[in-house]
C-alpha positions, 0 to 999 in steps of 0.5 A, a space after each residue: 499499499 503506498 503512503 498516500 493510501 494512509 492520507 486518503 484513510 485518514 481523510 476518509 474517516 475523518 470526513 465520516 465523523 465530522 460535520 463539515 467534510 468540506 473543511 477536513 485536510 490532511 498533510 502528509 510528511 515523509 521521513 525514512 520509513 515514518 510517515 507524519 499526518 496532520 489532521 485538519 478540521 473545521 473549529 466545530 468539529 475538533 472535539 468530534 475528531 479528538 473525543 472524550 479524553 482523545 479516544 477517537 483521536 487514539 482509535 484513529 491512530 490505532 486503525 493507521 498504525 495497523 495498516 501501516 504495520 501491515 506495510 512495513 511502515 511506521 505512522 503517526 497522526 495529530 490533530 492540528 488547530 490552526 485558528 
């Protein structure tokens, strides 16, 4: 699986969670075998993506890590607030 598939997967999952899917953006950075994904959502949807005690964000990270590990990669994901 290509790294961009991880970005597409995160974007799909995030758009499924938020109220305004038009404001979902994922930036991808690569450093060797590690992929960094930065998730940006609208201000009103940050709480939905993070969840209580970070449970939703941690679940997204777990899904991404499983998919990446199957392909010999490592992935990290952060929710970025640009506001």
